[in-house]
C-alpha positions in Angstrom: 28.1 25.0 12.6 24.6 23.6 11.8 24.4 19.9 12.1 22.4 17.4 10.0 19.5 17.3 12.4 19.2 21.1 12.6 19.4 21.4 8.9 16.5 18.9 8.3 14.5 20.5 11.0 14.9 23.9 9.4 13.9 22.6 6.0 10.9 20.9 7.5 9.7 24.1 9.0 9.7 25.5 5.5 7.3 22.8 4.4 9.9 20.6 2.6 11.2 17.2 3.6 14.4 15.3 2.5 15.3 11.7 2.4 19.0 10.8 2.6 20.7 8.4 0.3 23.5 7.8 -2.2 23.8 6.1 -5.6 25.9 5.7 -8.6 23.3 5.5 -11.4 23.3 6.4 -15.1 20.3 8.5 -15.8 18.9 7.5 -19.2 15.7 8.9 -20.6 13.9 6.4 -22.7 11.4 7.3 -25.5 8.8 4.7 -24.7 5.6 6.6 -24.0 4.1 4.5 -21.3 3.0 5.0 -17.7 1.7 3.2 -14.7 -1.1 4.0 -12.2 -0.6 1.8 -9.1 -3.7 1.6 -6.9 -2.9 -0.1 -3.6 -5.7 -1.5 -1.3 -3.8 -1.3 1.9 -4.8 -3.4 4.9 -4.9 -6.7 3.0 -8.0 -6.8 0.7 -9.9 -10.1 0.5 -9.1 -11.9 -2.8 -12.4 -13.8 -2.5 -14.9 -10.9 -2.3 -13.0 -8.9 -4.9 -11.9 -11.0 -7.9 -12.2 -14.7 -7.1 -15.6 -15.2 -5.4 -15.6 -19.1 -5.7 -19.4 -19.3 -5.8 -19.4 -23.1 -5.7 -17.4 -23.3 -2.5 -19.0 -24.1 0.9 -21.0 -21.3 2.5 -18.3 -20.4 5.1 -15.7 -19.9 2.3 -17.4 -18.4 -0.7 -17.9 -14.7 -1.2 -20.2 -13.2 1.5 -21.3 -10.6 -1.1 -22.1 -13.3 -3.7 -20.7 -12.9 -7.2 -21.4 -11.1 -10.4 -20.6 -12.4 -13.9 -18.5 -10.0 -16.0 -18.9 -9.4 -19.7 -16.2 -12.1 -20.3 -17.3 -15.7 -20.1 -15.7 -17.4 -17.1 -14.6 -14.3 -15.3 -16.5 -13.4 -12.1 -16.1 -10.7 -9.5 -17.4 -10.2 -6.0 -21.1 -9.3 -6.0 -20.5 -5.6 -5.2 -18.6 -5.0 -8.4 -21.7 -4.2 -10.5 -20.0 -1.5 -12.6 -16.6 -3.0 -12.9 -18.2 -6.3 -14.2 -19.2 -4.5 -17.4 -15.5 -3.9 -18.1 -14.1 -7.4 -17.7 -12.9 -7.2 -21.3 -10.6 -4.4 -20.2 -9.1 -6.4 -17.3 -6.6 -9.3 -16.7 -7.7 -11.0 -13.5 -5.0 -13.0 -11.7 -6.1 -16.0 -9.6 -2.6 -17.2 -8.6 -0.8 -14.1 -7.3 0.9 -14.9 -4.0 3.9 -14.7 -1.6 4.8 -16.1 1.8 4.5 -13.2 4.2 1.3 -12.3 6.2 2.8 -9.4 8.1 1.4 -6.0 7.0 4.7 -4.1 6.8 7.0 -6.6 5.2 4.3 -7.9 2.9 3.7 -4.4 1.6 7.4 -4.1 1.0 7.3 -7.2 -1.1 4.4 -6.1 -3.2 5.7 -2.4 -3.5 9.2 -3.5 -4.5 9.2 -7.0 -5.8 11.7 -8.1 -3.1 11.1 -10.0 0.1 12.1 -8.3 3.3 10.8 -10.3 6.3 10.5 -7.9 9.2 10.9 -4.9 6.9 14.1 -3.8 8.5 16.3 -1.1 6.9 19.2 -3.3 5.9 17.3 -5.3 3.3 15.0 -2.5 2.0 14.6 -2.2 -1.8 13.6 0.8 -3.9 10.0 1.0 -4.9 8.8 0.5 -8.5 8.3 4.2 -8.8 11.8 5.1 -7.6 13.4 2.7 -10.1 11.2 4.3 -12.8 12.5 7.7 -11.7 16.1 6.5 -11.8 15.8 4.9 -15.2 13.7 7.6 -17.0 15.1 10.6 -15.2 13.5 12.4 -12.2 11.5 14.9 -14.2 9.7 15.3 -17.5 10.6 18.1 -19.8 8.0 20.4 -18.3 9.4 19.8 -14.8 6.8 17.4 -13.6 8.3 14.6 -11.5 8.5 11.2 -13.2 7.3 9.5 -9.9 4.4 11.1 -8.0 2.7 9.8 -4.8 -0.9 11.1 -4.8 -1.3 8.9 -1.7 1.7 7.7 0.4 2.3 4.1 1.1 4.8 2.2 3.3 7.9 1.3 1.3 7.1 3.7 -1.5 10.6 5.3 -1.1 13.9 4.9 -2.9 15.7 3.0 -0.1 19.5 3.0 -1.0 18.9 4.8 -4.3 18.8 8.1 -2.4 16.5 11.1 -1.9 16.7 12.2 -5.5 14.5 9.2 -6.6 12.1 9.2 -3.6 9.3 10.6 -5.7 7.2 13.8 -5.3 4.9 14.0 -2.3 1.5 15.0 -3.8 -0.6 13.8 -0.9 -3.2 16.2 0.3 -0.7 17.3 3.0 2.1 17.6 0.4 -0.2 19.6 -1.9 -0.4 22.4 0.6 2.8 23.8 -1.0 0.8 24.4 -4.1 -1.3 27.1 -2.3 1.8 29.3 -2.9 0.8 29.7 -6.5 0.1 33.3 -7.2 2.2 34.3 -4.1 5.6 34.1 -5.8 7.2 36.9 -3.8 6.5 35.1 -0.5 7.8 31.8 -1.9 11.0 33.5 -3.2 11.7 34.8 0.3 11.5 31.2 1.6 13.9 30.1 -1.1 16.3 32.8 0.0 16.3 31.5 3.5 16.9 28.0 2.2 19.9 29.2 0.2 21.5 30.5 3.4 20.8 27.2 5.2 22.4 25.3 2.3 25.6 27.3 2.4 26.0 26.6 6.1 25.4 22.9 5.6 27.2 22.1 2.3 30.6 22.0 3.8 29.4 19.5 6.5 27.9 16.9 4.2 28.3 17.3 0.5 26.2 14.2 -0.4 23.1 15.1 1.5 23.4 18.7 0.4 23.3 17.5 -3.2 20.3 15.3 -2.6 18.6 18.2 -0.9 19.2 20.5 -3.9 17.8 17.9 -6.3 14.6 17.6 -4.3 14.3 21.4 -3.9 14.6 22.0 -7.6 12.0 19.3 -8.3 9.6 20.9 -5.8 10.1 24.4 -7.2 9.4 23.2 -10.7 6.1 21.8 -9.5 5.0 24.8 -7.4 5.9 27.5 -9.8 6.0 25.8 -13.2 3.5 24.8 -15.9 3.4 21.4 -14.3 1.3 22.7 -11.4 -1.7 22.9 -13.7 -2.1 19.1 -13.5 -3.0 19.4 -9.9 -5.9 21.8 -10.5 -8.4 19.0 -10.7 -11.4 21.3 -10.2 -10.7 22.6 -13.7 -11.1 19.2 -15.3 -14.0 18.5 -17.7 -14.9 15.3 -15.8 -14.6 16.9 -12.3 -18.3 16.4 -11.6 -17.9 12.7 -11.9 -15.2 12.5 -9.3 -15.8 15.5 -6.9 -17.9 13.8 -4.3 -15.0 12.6 -2.1 -11.2 12.7 -1.8 -10.8 9.2 -3.3 -12.5 10.3 -6.5 -10.5 13.5 -6.7 -7.3 11.6 -6.1 -8.1 9.3 -9.0 -8.8 12.1 -11.4 -5.6 13.8 -10.2 -3.6 10.7 -11.1 -5.0 10.7 -14.6 -4.1 14.4 -15.1 -0.6 13.7 -13.9 -0.1 10.9 -16.4 -1.5 13.2 -19.1 1.0 15.9 -18.1 4.0 13.6 -18.3 4.5 11.6 -15.1 5.3 7.9 -15.6 4.5 6.3 -12.3 1.7 7.5 -10.0 0.6 5.8 -6.7 -2.8 5.8 -5.1 -3.8 4.2 -1.8 -7.3 3.2 -0.9 -7.0 1.7 2.6 -9.3 0.1 5.2 -9.2 -3.5 4.1 -8.0 -5.2 7.3 -11.4 -6.8 7.9 -11.0 -9.2 10.8 -14.6 -8.6 11.9 -18.0 -8.2 10.1 -16.5 -8.3 6.7 -19.8 -8.1 4.9 -20.8 -4.8 6.5 -17.3 -3.4 6.0 -17.3 -4.3 2.3 -20.7 -2.5 1.8 -18.8 0.7 2.4 -15.4 0.2 0.9 -16.1 -1.9 -2.1 -19.1 0.0 -3.4 -16.9 3.1 -3.6 -14.1 1.2 -5.2 -16.4 -0.2 -7.8 -17.7 3.2 -8.6 -14.4 5.0 -9.1 -12.4 2.1 -10.5 -14.9 1.6 -13.3 -14.9 5.4 -13.9 -11.1 5.4 -14.0 -10.9 2.7 -16.7 -13.5 4.6 -18.8 -11.6 7.9 -18.4 -8.3 6.3 -19.4 -9.9 5.0 -22.5 -11.8 8.2 -23.4 -8.7 10.2 -23.2 -6.7 8.0 -25.5 -4.5 6.6 -22.7 -5.5 3.0 -22.8 -2.5 1.8 -24.7 -0.2 4.0 -22.7 -1.3 3.4 -19.2 -1.0 0.2 -17.2 -3.4 0.3 -14.3 -2.4 -2.1 -11.5 -4.8 -2.8 -8.5 -3.5 -5.1 -5.7 -2.9 -5.4 -2.0 -0.2 -6.6 0.5 -2.0 -10.0 0.9 -5.4 -11.6 0.8 -7.7 -12.9 3.5 -8.3 -16.4 4.9 -10.5 -18.6 2.8 -12.6 -19.6 5.8 -14.7 -17.0 7.6 -13.6 -16.6 11.2 -15.7 -16.6 14.4 -16.1 -12.8 14.2 -17.7 -13.0 10.7 -14.4 -11.6 9.2 -11.3 -13.0 7.4 -7.7 -12.9 8.7 -4.4 -12.4 7.0 -3.6 -14.8 4.1 -0.6 -14.4 1.8 -1.0 -17.6 -0.3 -3.4 -15.7 -2.6 -3.5 -11.9 -3.2 -6.0 -9.9 -5.3 -4.5 -8.5 -8.5 -6.0 -7.1 -11.6 -4.3 -5.2 -14.4 -5.9 -3.0 -17.2 -3.7 -2.2 -20.1 -4.6 -1.7 -23.7 -1.1 -2.7 -24.9 -1.7 -6.3 -23.8 -4.5 -8.9 -24.3 -7.2 -8.2 -21.7 -10.4 -10.1 -20.9 -8.6 -13.0 -19.3 -8.4 -14.9 -16.1 -4.7 -15.8 -15.6 -3.5 -18.5 -13.3 -5.8 -20.8 -11.3 -6.4 -21.3 -7.6 -7.6 -24.3 -5.7 -11.3 -24.9 -5.4 -11.7 -22.9 -2.2 -9.2 -20.2 -3.2 -6.6 -21.3 -0.7 -3.5 -21.2 -2.9 -2.3 -21.2 -6.5 -2.7 -24.4 -8.4 -1.6 -23.4 -11.9 0.6 -20.7 -13.3 1.8 -19.2 -10.0 2.6 -15.5 -10.1 4.8 -13.7 -7.5 5.8 -10.1 -6.8 9.0 -10.4 -8.7 6.9 -11.3 -11.7 4.7 -8.3 -11.2 7.8 -6.1 -10.9 9.2 -7.3 -14.3 5.8 -6.9 -15.9 5.6 -3.2 -14.8 9.2 -2.5 -15.8 8.8 -4.1 -19.2 5.8 -1.9 -19.9 7.9 1.1 -18.9 10.8 0.1 -21.2 13.2 -0.7 -18.4 15.9 -3.2 -19.4 15.7 -6.5 -17.5 19.5 -6.8 -17.3 20.1 -3.3 -16.1 22.0 -2.9 -12.8 23.3 -0.1 -10.7 25.8 0.3 -7.9 24.5 1.2 -4.4 26.3 2.7 -1.5 27.7 -0.7 -0.5 29.7 -0.7 -3.7 27.9 -3.8 -5.1 25.8 -3.9 -8.3 22.1 -4.7 -7.9 20.0 -6.1 -10.7 16.5 -4.7 -11.3 14.9 -8.0 -12.0 15.6 -11.7 -11.3 16.5 -13.5 -14.5 13.7 -16.1 -13.8 11.0 -13.4 -13.5 8.1 -13.7 -15.9 6.1 -11.0 -17.6 2.7 -12.1 -16.4 0.8 -10.6 -19.3 3.0 -12.3 -21.9 4.6 -15.4 -20.4 1.8 -16.9 -18.3 
């Protein structure tokens, strides 16, 4: 008889992966027409050179790229955000977002899920925002497009104990290779026949993982062969020329198209921010590109009538030390983290919270990951008091009762 390892290896050879899990969860589709694009700056982006440049601080602390005034009085960005500065009235800029973990892995877990997990071990893992969204709204839109899509993968972007059904669709450039099967339906159907045989052999061995596998398989087939696949044909988009120069631009446009097509939570990852050395030189590459495409993204969202619908979140696992180190870089710093949100359904053009004079820590209106989680869920129509039962038999609540909506309550 085929064992679990053999089954997973066989499905992997067919270009499909499976995450195990189990959950007792009431799937309820809500009518609120909202969505989130979650752009993560992995590596730990500097909060100073991005959105809190502290121009009056000492030379070894203030932004090494200078600062630029936005079109909102009192709101400044790092000096390389020339284009984004013209859209300050479309942005809420948080100067007090923080947590207590300066380790890449566990810090990313905190900001991706809203729950601390020091050491990022498996026992305390929590489902990602996208996975909870998939659980609450159902795994697929009516056209078959997954509710939760990962255009770029991130650590801790999975469903943890919610199970494979809510893991989200892998639409990374590697994952999108499956879509090359479009127009080759006979070849794909032969592979599905092979899978059916594997499933029959495995079902008697492990009913739960077989069910999770079948859910994921149906989701993947809907994307590959259904109308939903059109959302991935980014080269057909009317704005393709504005985004085509590199993969980051094409990924951003893909995210917009997925939201238009019916997805509710799409993740993007623009990494390379772990700048312990020569931060000024590094920023001249990374941040100029971020400025270019982030400003285009906000314009595209508005032009397509999505500004009220979409909440765009840009953040990182932590910030960087307020004082420049001996290698002309900045080290890990969790007491302040860059965070901006653009959402037409809330008041924008604001600096929310306040940091100390040298951007060392929050001084007023502190904001934490659990607050960001509730802000995202509230936008998506998710009930603050909702709970579900995991495999340990205990109910887990989505949001802490004390959590604040940082666009309404701060």
